C-alpha positions in Angstrom: 0.0 0.0 0.0 1.2 3.5 -0.8 0.1 6.7 0.9 -1.8 7.6 -2.3 -4.0 4.5 -1.7 -5.6 6.1 1.4 -8.7 7.1 -0.4 -9.4 3.5 -1.4 -9.8 2.5 2.3 -13.5 1.9 3.1 -14.7 1.8 6.7 -18.0 0.4 7.8 -20.2 1.5 10.6 -22.0 -0.8 13.0 -24.9 -2.2 10.9 -28.6 -1.7 11.8 -30.7 -4.7 11.0 -34.2 -4.0 9.8 -36.9 -5.3 12.2 -38.1 -7.7 9.5 -34.6 -9.1 9.4 -34.4 -9.2 5.6 -31.7 -6.6 5.2 -29.5 -4.1 7.1 -28.2 -0.6 6.7 -24.6 0.4 7.0 -22.6 3.6 6.5 -19.6 3.3 4.2 -17.0 6.0 4.7 -13.7 6.8 3.1 -11.0 9.6 3.0 -11.5 11.7 -0.2 -8.5 13.5 -1.5 -10.5 15.8 -3.7 -12.8 16.9 -0.9 -9.9 16.7 1.6 -12.4 15.2 4.1 -14.1 12.0 5.1 -17.1 11.3 2.9 -19.7 8.5 3.2 -23.2 7.3 2.3 -25.7 4.7 3.6 -26.2 1.4 1.8 -28.9 -1.3 2.1 -27.4 -4.8 2.2 -29.6 -7.9 1.8 -29.0 -10.6 4.4 -29.6 -13.6 2.1 -29.6 -12.7 -1.6 -29.6 -9.8 -3.9 -27.3 -6.8 -4.5 -26.6 -3.9 -2.1 -28.1 -0.6 -3.1 -27.3 3.0 -2.3 -29.8 4.6 0.1 -28.4 8.1 0.5 -26.2 10.5 -1.5 -25.1 13.0 1.2 -21.6 14.3 1.6 -21.1 12.5 4.9 -24.0 10.2 6.1 -23.2 8.1 9.2 -24.7 6.2 12.1 -27.7 4.5 10.4 -30.5 3.2 12.7 -33.9 1.8 11.8 -36.9 2.7 13.8 -38.3 -0.2 15.8 -41.4 -0.2 13.6 -39.2 -0.4 10.5 -40.8 2.6 8.8 -37.9 5.0 8.7 -34.2 5.0 8.9 -32.5 7.6 11.1 -28.9 8.8 10.5 -26.6 11.7 10.9 -25.9 14.0 7.9 -23.1 16.5 7.6 -22.6 19.0 4.8 -19.0 19.7 3.5 -18.4 22.5 6.1 -21.2 21.7 8.4 -21.9 19.8 11.6 -23.8 16.4 11.7 -27.5 16.8 12.0 -30.2 14.3 12.7 -32.1 13.1 9.5 -34.6 10.5 8.6 -35.5 8.8 5.3 -38.2 6.3 4.3 -36.9 2.8 5.0 -37.4 2.1 1.3 -35.4 5.1 0.2 -36.3 8.6 -1.0 -35.5 12.2 0.0 -34.1 12.5 3.5 -35.5 15.1 5.9 -33.3 17.0 8.3 -34.8 17.3 11.8 -32.2 19.5 13.6 -30.1 22.5 13.2 -27.9 22.1 16.3 -25.1 24.7 16.0 -22.4 22.3 17.2 -23.9 19.2 15.7 -25.8 16.1 16.9 -23.6 13.5 18.6 -25.8 10.4 19.1 -29.5 9.4 18.9 -31.9 6.6 19.6 -35.5 5.7 18.7 -38.2 5.1 21.2 -39.6 1.5 21.4 -42.7 2.5 19.4 -40.8 4.5 16.9 -42.6 7.8 17.5 -39.8 9.7 19.2 -36.1 10.3 18.9 -33.8 11.2 21.8 -30.5 12.8 20.8 -27.5 14.5 22.4 -25.9 17.7 21.2 -23.5 20.2 22.5 -25.1 23.5 23.3 -22.9 26.6 23.3 -23.2 29.3 25.9 -24.7 32.5 24.4 -22.0 34.5 22.8 -19.6 31.6 22.2 -18.8 29.4 19.3 -20.5 31.6 16.7 -23.8 31.6 18.5 -23.9 35.4 18.3 -23.4 37.2 15.0 -20.3 39.4 15.0 -18.7 37.7 18.0 -15.6 35.9 16.8 -13.6 33.5 19.0 -11.1 36.2 20.0 -13.8 38.5 21.1 -15.6 36.1 23.4 -15.8 36.7 27.2 -13.0 35.3 29.3 -13.4 31.8 30.7 -13.5 31.4 34.4 -12.4 27.7 35.2 -13.1 26.1 38.5 -12.6 22.4 37.8 -9.7 20.3 36.6 -11.5 18.6 33.7 -12.3 21.5 31.4 -11.0 20.6 28.0 -11.2 17.6 25.6 -9.2 16.7 22.5 -11.0 17.4 19.3 -13.7 19.5 21.2 -11.9 22.2 23.1 -13.3 23.7 26.3 -16.2 21.7 27.6 -17.8 23.7 30.4 -19.3 26.2 28.1 -20.6 23.7 25.5 -22.1 20.8 27.6 -23.6 17.9 25.8 -27.4 17.9 26.5 -30.2 15.5 26.0 -33.1 16.4 23.7 -36.3 14.6 22.5 -38.5 15.2 19.4 -41.5 13.6 17.8 -40.8 11.8 14.5 -42.6 13.6 11.7 -44.7 11.8 9.1 -42.8 11.5 5.9 -45.9 11.6 3.8 -47.5 14.6 5.4 -46.8 18.3 5.0 -43.2 19.0 5.9 -42.6 18.2 9.5 -46.1 17.7 10.8 -45.7 15.5 13.8 -48.4 13.0 12.7 -46.6 9.9 14.0 -45.6 11.5 17.3 -47.3 12.8 20.4 -48.1 16.5 21.0 -45.1 18.8 20.4 -45.0 19.9 24.0 -46.0 18.0 27.2 -46.8 19.1 30.7 -43.6 19.7 32.6 -41.2 19.4 29.6 -38.4 21.9 29.2 -38.3 24.0 26.1 -35.2 23.7 23.9 -32.7 26.5 24.7 -32.2 29.2 22.1 -28.5 28.2 21.5 -29.5 24.6 20.7 -31.7 25.5 17.8 -33.0 29.0 17.8 -35.7 29.5 15.2 -36.2 25.8 14.6 -39.9 26.2 14.3 -39.6 29.1 11.9 -37.2 27.0 9.8 -39.8 24.2 9.5 -38.0 21.8 11.8 -39.9 19.8 14.4 -39.7 21.2 17.9 -37.0 19.6 20.1 -37.3 19.7 23.8 -34.3 19.8 26.1 -34.4 17.3 28.9 -31.2 18.1 30.8 -29.9 21.4 32.1 -26.3 21.4 30.9 -24.6 21.1 34.3 -22.9 17.9 33.2 -22.4 16.1 29.8 -24.8 13.3 28.8 -24.0 10.6 26.2 -25.2 7.3 24.8 -29.0 7.8 24.9 -31.1 4.7 25.2 -34.9 4.5 25.8 -36.4 2.4 28.6 -38.6 -0.5 27.5 -41.8 1.4 28.1 -40.5 4.6 26.4 -41.0 6.7 29.5 -37.3 7.3 30.3 -34.1 7.9 28.5 -30.9 6.3 29.9 -27.7 8.2 29.4 -24.2 8.3 30.8 -23.3 11.5 32.7 -20.6 13.0 34.8 -20.8 13.7 38.4 -21.1 17.2 40.0 -18.5 19.3 38.1 -17.6 21.0 41.3 -16.1 17.7 42.5 -12.8 18.3 40.7 -11.2 15.1 41.7 -14.0 12.9 40.4 -13.0 10.7 37.4 -16.0 8.4 37.2 -19.2 8.6 35.2 -22.6 7.2 36.1 -25.8 5.9 34.5 -28.8 8.1 34.8 -32.4 8.0 33.5 -34.4 11.1 32.6 -38.2 11.2 32.2 -39.3 12.0 28.6 -41.8 14.5 30.0 -39.1 16.5 31.7 -37.9 16.6 35.2 -34.8 15.7 37.2 -32.6 12.8 36.1 -32.3 9.8 38.4 -28.9 8.1 39.0 -28.7 4.3 39.0 -27.2 3.2 42.3 -25.2 0.2 41.1 -23.9 -0.4 44.6 -20.4 -1.7 43.6 -17.1 0.1 43.3 -16.3 -2.2 40.4 -18.7 -0.1 38.3 -17.4 3.3 39.3 -17.0 4.5 35.7 -19.9 3.7 33.5 -19.6 3.6 29.7 -23.1 2.6 28.7 -26.5 1.5 30.1 -29.3 -0.2 28.2 -32.6 -1.7 29.5 -33.8 -5.1 28.6 -36.8 -5.3 26.2 -39.0 -6.6 29.0 -37.9 -3.9 31.4 -36.7 -6.4 34.0 -33.2 -4.9 34.3 -30.4 -2.8 32.8 -27.2 -4.0 31.2 -24.3 -1.7 32.2 -20.8 -1.5 30.9 -18.5 -0.1 33.5 -15.0 -0.4 35.1 -13.4 0.1 38.5 -11.4 3.1 39.6 -9.8 1.4 42.6 -9.9 2.5 46.2 -8.7 6.0 45.4 -11.4 6.6 42.8 -8.7 7.6 40.3 -6.9 4.4 39.6 -7.9 3.8 36.0 -4.7 2.1 34.9 -5.3 -1.1 33.0 -8.8 -1.5 34.4 -10.9 -3.9 32.3 -14.4 -2.9 31.3 -17.0 -5.4 32.5 -20.7 -6.1 31.8 -23.1 -5.8 34.8 -26.8 -6.7 35.2 -28.7 -4.3 37.4 -32.3 -4.9 38.6 -33.9 -1.6 39.9 -36.6 -3.6 41.7 -34.3 -4.9 44.4 -31.2 -2.7 43.7 -29.0 -5.8 43.0 -26.0 -5.5 40.6 -24.3 -8.7 39.3 -21.2 -8.8 37.1 -21.8 -11.0 34.1 -18.3 -11.0 32.5 -15.5 -13.1 33.9 -12.3 -11.9 35.7 -10.2 -12.2 32.5 -12.7 -10.4 30.2 -12.1 -7.0 28.8 -15.0 -5.4 27.1 -13.2 -2.1 26.5 -14.0 -2.1 22.8 -17.7 -2.2 23.6 -18.4 1.4 24.7 -21.1 2.6 22.3 -21.3 -0.9 20.8 -23.6 -2.6 23.3 -26.7 -4.0 21.6 -29.6 -5.6 23.4 -31.1 -8.3 21.3 -34.8 -9.1 20.7 -34.5 -12.1 23.1 -33.0 -10.0 25.9 -29.3 -10.7 25.6 -26.5 -8.2 25.4 -24.1 -8.2 22.5 -20.7 -6.8 23.5 -17.2 -6.7 22.0 -14.3 -8.3 23.9 -10.6 -7.6 23.5 -8.7 -10.9 23.7 -5.0 -11.5 22.7 -4.9 -9.2 19.7 -8.5 -9.9 18.6 -11.9 -8.4 19.2 -14.7 -10.9 19.5 -18.5 -10.7 19.6 -20.0 -12.2 22.7 -23.6 -12.5 23.9 -24.5 -12.4 27.6 -27.9 -13.2 29.2 -29.0 -11.7 32.5 -28.6 -15.0 34.2 -24.9 -15.1 33.4 -25.1 -17.5 30.4 -22.7 -16.5 27.7 -22.0 -17.4 24.1 -19.0 -16.3 22.1 -20.4 -15.7 18.6 -17.1 -15.2 16.7 -13.6 -16.6 16.9 -10.3 -16.5 15.1 -8.1 -13.5 14.0 -11.0 -11.0 13.8 -11.5 -7.5 14.9 -15.3 -7.0 15.3 -16.1 -3.3 15.2 -19.9 -3.3 15.5 -23.0 -5.5 15.4 -26.7 -5.4 15.0 -29.6 -7.8 15.5 -33.3 -8.3 14.7 -35.4 -11.5 15.1 -32.3 -13.5 15.8 -30.4 -12.3 12.7 -27.0 -11.0 13.8 -24.9 -8.9 11.4 -21.5 -7.6 12.3 -18.7 -5.4 10.8 -15.3 -7.0 11.2 -11.7 -6.5 9.9 -9.2 -9.3 9.3 -5.8 -9.6 7.6 -7.3 -9.0 4.2 -8.8 -5.6 4.7 -10.2 -2.8 6.9 -13.5 -4.5 7.2 -16.6 -6.1 5.7 -20.1 -7.1 6.8 -20.9 -10.6 7.8 -24.0 -12.5 8.8 -23.8 -15.2 11.5 -25.2 -18.5 10.2 -27.2 -21.1 12.0 -24.2 -23.5 12.1 -22.0 -20.9 13.9 -20.2 -19.8 10.8 -20.0 -16.4 9.1 -21.3 -15.4 5.6 -19.7 -12.4 4.0 -22.2 -9.9 2.8 -20.1 -7.1 1.3 -16.8 -6.6 -0.6 -16.4 -2.8 -0.3 -12.6 -3.0 0.0 -12.1 -5.0 -3.2 -10.6 -2.0 -5.0 -8.1 -1.5 -2.2 -7.0 -5.1 -2.3 -6.7 -5.0 -6.1 -4.5 -1.8 -6.0 -2.5 -2.8 -2.9 -2.6 -6.5 -2.1 -2.4 -6.8 1.7 0.7 -8.1 3.3 -0.5 -10.6 5.9 0.7 -10.2 9.5 2.6 -13.3 10.8 1.6 -14.0 14.4 4.7 -14.5 16.5 5.5 -14.9 20.2 8.8 -13.6 21.6 10.4 -13.6 25.0 11.2 -10.7 27.3 14.3 -10.4 29.5 12.6 -12.0 32.5 11.3 -14.9 30.4 7.8 -13.5 29.9 6.1 -14.2 26.6 5.4 -11.2 24.4 2.8 -11.6 21.7 2.8 -9.8 18.4 3.1 -9.9 14.7 5.7 -9.4 11.9 4.7 -7.9 8.5 7.1 -8.7 5.7 7.4 -6.8 2.4 7.9 -8.4 -0.9 11.2 -9.8 -1.8 13.9 -12.0 -0.1 15.5 -9.2 1.9 17.2 -8.6 4.1 14.8 -5.8 4.7 15.3 -2.6 6.8 13.1 -3.2 9.9 10.8 -0.9 11.9 9.9 -1.6 15.5 6.4 0.0 15.8 4.9 0.7 19.3 1.2 1.3 19.9 -0.4 4.0 22.0 -2.4 3.7 25.1 -0.6 2.0 26.7 -3.9 0.2 27.5 -4.6 -0.6 23.9 -3.5 -3.4 21.6 -2.2 -4.3 18.2 -4.1 -7.0 16.3 -3.6 -9.3 13.4 -6.1 -7.4 11.3 -5.3 -5.1 8.4 -3.6 -1.9 9.6 -2.8 1.0 7.3 0.4 1.9 9.2 1.9 -1.6 8.8 0.6 -1.9 5.2 2.2 1.5 4.1 5.6 0.7 5.6 5.6 -2.8 4.2 4.6 -1.4 0.9 7.6 0.8 1.0 9.9 -2.2 1.6 10.2 -2.2 5.4 9.6 -5.2 7.6 7.3 -4.2 10.5 7.6 -5.6 14.0 4.8 -4.9 16.4 3.8 -6.4 19.7 1.7 -5.9 22.8 4.1 -5.4 25.7 3.0 -5.3 29.4 0.7 -2.4 29.8 -1.4 -3.4 26.8 -5.0 -4.5 26.7 -6.4 -8.0 25.9 -4.2 -10.1 28.2 -5.8 -9.5 31.6 -5.5 -6.8 34.2 -2.2 -8.2 35.7 -0.6 -7.7 32.3 -2.1 -4.3 31.8 -1.2 -3.0 35.3 2.3 -4.4 35.4 3.9 -1.1 34.4 2.1 1.1 37.0 4.8 3.0 38.8 7.6 1.5 36.6 7.0 2.8 33.0 10.0 2.2 30.8 11.1 -1.0 32.5 9.1 -4.1 31.8 7.5 -2.5 28.7 11.0 -1.6 27.4 12.2 -5.1 28.0 9.2 -6.6 26.2 9.5 -4.6 23.0 13.3 -5.1 22.8 12.9 -8.8 23.6 10.3 -9.2 21.0 12.4 -7.4 18.4 15.4 -9.6 19.2 13.3 -12.8 19.0 11.9 -11.6 15.6 15.4 -10.8 14.2 16.4 -14.3 15.2 13.3 -16.0 13.8 13.0 -14.1 10.5 16.3 -14.1 8.5 14.7 -11.6 6.1 15.0 -8.9 8.8 18.1 -6.7 8.6 19.4 -6.2 12.2 21.8 -3.6 10.9 19.1 -1.3 9.6 16.6 -0.7 12.4 14.1 2.1 12.9 11.7 2.7 15.7 8.4 4.7 15.8 5.3 5.2 17.9 2.6 7.6 18.8 1.2 8.9 22.1 2.3 6.3 24.6 4.1 4.7 21.7 5.9 8.1 21.3 6.8 7.9 25.0 8.3 4.4 24.7 10.1 5.3 21.4 11.7 8.3 23.1 12.6 6.2 26.1 14.0 3.4 24.1 16.4 5.6 22.0 17.7 7.1 25.2 18.7 3.6 26.4 19.4 1.6 23.2 21.5 3.1 20.5 21.2 0.4 17.8 18.4 2.3 15.9 19.4 4.3 12.9 16.4 6.6 12.9 13.3 7.2 15.1 9.9 8.9 14.7 8.4 10.2 18.0 4.8 11.2 17.3 2.2 13.0 19.5 4.3 11.8 22.5 3.7 11.7 26.2 7.2 13.0 26.9 7.3 14.8 30.2 5.0 13.6 33.0 5.6 16.7 35.1 4.5 19.3 32.5 1.7 16.9 31.4 -0.2 17.6 34.7 -2.6 20.5 33.9 -1.6 20.9 30.3 -3.2 17.8 28.9 -7.0 17.3 28.8 -6.5 14.3 31.0 -3.1 15.4 32.4 -4.0 16.1 36.0 -4.4 12.4 36.8 -2.9 10.4 34.0 0.9 10.8 34.7 0.6 10.3 38.4 -1.5 7.2 38.2 1.0 5.7 35.8 4.3 6.9 37.2 3.4 7.7 40.8 2.9 11.2 42.1 6.4 11.6 43.7 8.3 14.2 41.6 11.4 12.0 41.7 9.5 9.0 40.5 8.0 11.1 37.6 11.5 12.3 36.6 12.9 8.7 36.8 10.3 7.6 34.2 10.4 10.8 32.0 11.9 10.7 28.4 12.5 14.4 28.7 14.8 13.8 31.7 16.9 11.4 29.6 16.8 13.3 26.3 20.5 14.1 26.8 21.3 10.4 26.2 19.7 10.2 22.8 21.9 9.8 19.8 19.4 8.6 17.2 18.3 10.9 14.4 14.6 11.7 15.3 11.6 13.1 13.5 9.2 14.6 16.0 5.6 14.7 14.7 2.8 16.6 16.4 -0.5 18.4 15.7 -1.1 22.0 16.8 -4.5 21.3 18.3 -3.5 18.1 20.2 -5.0 18.6 23.7 -4.3 15.0 24.8 -0.5 15.3 24.4 0.0 19.1 24.1 2.4 20.4 21.5 4.7 21.8 24.2 5.8 18.2 24.8 7.1 18.0 21.2 8.5 21.5 21.1 10.6 21.1 24.2 11.7 17.6 23.2 12.7 18.7 19.7 14.6 21.7 21.1 16.5 19.5 23.6 17.5 17.1 20.8 18.8 19.9 18.6 20.6 21.6 21.5 22.2 18.2 22.3 23.5 17.9 18.8 21.1 15.2 17.6 19.9 15.4 14.0 16.2 16.2 14.4 13.2 17.7 12.6 9.8 18.9 14.0 6.9 18.2 11.7 3.8 20.2 12.8 0.3 19.8 11.4 -2.0 22.8 11.6 -5.7 22.3 12.4 -5.2 18.7 13.5 -5.5 17.0 16.9 -4.4 13.8 18.6 -6.4 11.8 16.1 -4.4 12.9 13.0 -3.2 9.5 11.9 -6.8 8.0 12.2 -9.1 10.9 11.5 -7.1 13.8 10.1 -7.8 15.3 6.7 -6.8 13.0 3.8 -4.2 15.6 2.7 -2.5 15.6 6.1 -2.7 11.9 6.5 -1.0 11.3 3.2 1.6 14.0 4.0 2.3 12.4 7.3 3.1 9.0 5.7 5.3 10.7 3.1 7.4 12.5 5.6 7.8 9.4 7.8 8.9 7.4 4.7 11.2 10.2 3.7 12.8 10.2 7.1 13.4 6.5 7.3 14.7 6.4 3.7 17.3 8.9 4.6 18.8 6.7 7.3 17.8 3.1 6.6 
């Protein structure tokens, strides 16, 4: 694969299965070089026979969801320079209708069980901010008075003055005069709150259905799900923002007629931080995805996400997932099936598998093998999933009655034709203390020996998988062998593995990546030990910078969006007040002992430092100070800065910048390797 092939990469959303179970809807997105943006449309895919057909032709249509009655398809639509807005279209196709004009866009939505209402979340700007008042530009806004520690978010900016609020609206009849709420209830109900002006001022005058605001904006709300009787909307919310040291989130339910939200008392510290809550179809209980924060309420390091079953009738909460499970890929992907089971995604040893849990604890793993399942949908027992494997970024599959998988799409055929994938070779190496280190080697064409790149993932509580990965494919396409592993600190191997580096970053994880590299060099003669490069982003940038301060065999390095100084990270990062201390310990000497910035004087490796100007996760000062120290220390170094991008550059940046990033990295390694 070449950088120029990026616009051939198709990504699939989680599918929505029509209630009749004859077909599903899916969003197909791709980077577009001409538009310099991600574009996408919705497709209808038959589950048994027939050809897929295009349902929408918007610039960027995402998040398809059929109403429970199957009459309409809801989705989010964004214009080229606009924010995503809620839209509906007849389930058989036709002209979509836009239902909202949220100034900062709609984030998520859900249909009521009878299909007559939609609950959605959207950020609401304070009056006078974010373009809500004509003539008031960003530089002319009032000053911000900040009283809490969590006040900024990567890709969003300041959060206290644009809280995500919960709204509800009646679904209009598609065959009536524009936006007559014939299918829904009355536009306003006793006790309901009116939508604030900043969230859609003039909506009625613009012919949009009236949306009613259900939450007050004191905290953010996300992941809306209706109760079985349609009387409540479950969301995940923060705690009192005045409690500055609170990291967790909670499940709440808000009455659709308006009124105060009620928090679910789960009664267990193992569920201190909630990701999602969804009620069973019979209303007997609530599935909750959550994780522990330890005794301190801030110990998030390596904590696995588990599935719980909560019964409000008696207040009991039972954990359904096992000790070794990690459902961290499931946030936003929890689906409750028509027979009352929860479909969740579980990380396991470099894979992501689809698993079903019943309230009584019975479980069934629905997929297996080297898959990365990214989303699933179900209706009448028909389960459809989106999954990636070694052959491509992802396709749709239907689970068959015999436990197999039938492929329904081939959207990435053009990519495979233009850039045949290089299959990752699964491999297990050995660390200095004898521990096994699991990973993969991706070999380029030819007999070699090939220059070799040690690639380190971010997180650190994340994982590489054996599925198609654009980074590995581009570097292998340029003639490099790619070595990548999941050292201690990574996800998918249990909490003991994930928490092993707490208080000792740069020790076991360093031993693991170097041990894996040495084992790969010994096992694969096509790897050239004399031409080694190293690269990584975020935590991978941390461990890259740490490695080249301790091991001088590498001819070149790329340190990208790095966590490089734990001390300055506190207060400058959007998560910085708690992240460094929980990983390194809060003692200043301990932080310094685990800081790449403190060891930058030991670096001899030519280093390209890559960063984005609007990265709030790892602020650009981390890169600027590290780059300056390299240059002042006599190291050959360059600083590559991307304007307008944030921490997600490599995954969600503009196509132009993503291509340029690859080209600069390849240029740098070609110069030295």
